[in-house]
N, C-alpha and C positions, 0 to 999 in steps of 0.2 A: 439626031439623036434621041431614041425613046429611052432609053436607059440611062438613070443620072448617075450623073459622075458621084463619087465619093461625098465630098461634103455639101452638096445641094440635099444627098439622100438621107445624110444625117440629119440635116435641119428640119426634114420631109416627117423622117419619124418621131421628133420632140415636137414638131407641131401637131402630131396626130396624139402626142401622149398627155402634152401637156396646156393645161386650160389659166384664162387670166385669174389671178388672184393664189397662185399654187407656187409653191418651195421646190426652186429647185438648185443644182449644183456645178460649179465648171471646178473641175479638180485641178486642172492647170489652165489657168485664164491666160499667160504667154504674152500675145500684142493685143488680145481685149474683146478680139473679133466676135469667139462664140458668147464673151462673158453680154456683150451688146447686142447681142441678137438674144439670149436668155430674158434680159432686162427688159425689152419691147415684148420678147411671149409672155410673161408673167403680169405685165401691166402693172397699170400703179398702186395695187393692193396685193401685187406677189412680191416675192424675195428671191433675191439669189446669192450664194455664197460662193464665194471663189477663192480658191486658192492657188500659193506659187512661192517655191521659195526662193525667187528671184527679186530683189525690192527694183531692178529692174521691168518688171512684167507689171509689177504691182502698180507703178507710178506711170508707167504707158496705158493701163487698162483705165485708172484713175483719169486720164486725161482725156480719155478717149468717152469714158462715160461723161462726165462734164462737158464736154464738149458737146453733146448730145440728149444734155439735161436727166440722166437719165442714172446717176450717182444716187440718190435714194434710196431706189430701187435694191441696190448692192449693198452687199457687205462683205469686203477685201480681207483677205491672210495670205499674212508673209510668211507660209509655214506649209511646212508638206502635204501632201493628199489623206496622206494615214493617219490623219490628227483630225480629220470629218466628224468621225464618230461626237468624240469629246467636246468639238467646237458645237459644232448645232445643238442650239437648246432645245431641252427635253420636248418640250411642246411638240416642235418638226420630228421628233423622232417617229417615222410611221406613218409622215406627211408627205413623204420629198416624190415628185413627178416623175423629175427629170433627171441626169446627169453628163454631161462629155469630158471625156479625156483625150486632148490630142498629144499624144505619147512623142517620146523621142526630147528633142533639144527646142529653144528657144527659136526659133526665125530670125539671122542678122544677131545672132544673141554668142554668147559662149560654147561653143559646140559641146565641150567637156562634162557642161554641166548637164545630163541624159535621167529623162525616168529610172527607177530601176524596178525588176522584178517582183522583189520582197515589199517595197512599199505602194506599190500600184496593185500588187493583188491583195495586201492588205485592205486599203481604199474602196476597192470594190465591193469588196467582204461589208464593208461598213454601210458601200452606198447599199447596197441589197438589204442590210439589217434595219436601215433609218429609212424605204422607200416604201410608196404606198402600194397597195395591188397596181398592178395594170402598170408600175413606173419604166419609164422607157431610161436606161443604160446604154451609152453611146462609148464603146473604147474606138478611135483614129489612131491606129498602128501606124508607125512609120518604120519599117524594117529595111531602107536602104544606109545604114550604117552598121557598123560590129554591132553595138549595145543594143540597138533597135530588135537587130535580129536575135539575140540572146531573149530579150524582155516577149517576142515576138512568138519566141519555143516554150518560155515560159506559161504564157498566158492562156495559149492556145489548148496547151499540157489543163491550167487552173479551169479553160471554161468549158473542156467536154465533161469534166467531172460536177458540173455543177447538175445538183439533182434538179431531174425535167419538171418535178411538182413543185418547184422553188421557182423557175424561171423558165423562160427559154432562149433559147441563144442561137443566133444567126449571123451567119458570117459571109459579109457583101464585097467583093474581091471581081477586079478584069484580070484574068488570066492570064492571057493573050500580050504582054504588055513586055517591051524586052527591058527595062528593068525594074528592080522589086519598089511597082509602085502600092502607094496604100492602100489598105481597106479597112471596115468597122468591122467589128463585132458589137450585137447591137444584143440588150441583154433585158429582155420584157419581162421584172417579178408578176408571177401569178399570185 
């Protein structure tokens, strides 16, 4: 297949935008797969800031990072992603090269704990505020559950209104699937 699937394409976009030594954000660390990818991407002199409201996610991610000897590149916060701007040191404001959000619920976890439109949009706004020009933010939207469908609708409306002089927004989605398949919104800051 010549078309990239959703998650590989997400990584391709981040690889194009982020260089070793830069600062990135994992806004929903979950099981730590994206955090691990980002830690490798930024290299030994880069920094990953990871956020999750579930202690279970923080512990799983910490374990994964320690197993791969990459924990020293990552700072994890057991708090919502709507705290990004207050949590990042001021020296990194305007320097963030990439960010990823995997929206919905923790795979294999409590499906009643989900990301919400209000806090996600606040986090997206904060990421745009702290990103450098050319920075790339990826939202992976899982909308096959009721809360995910609501969040999808809010995010699509929000992203359609982002000033095109501030950022460009790409929607990447396979449209001929039988069930609601995840899709991405990629936001590149100008």
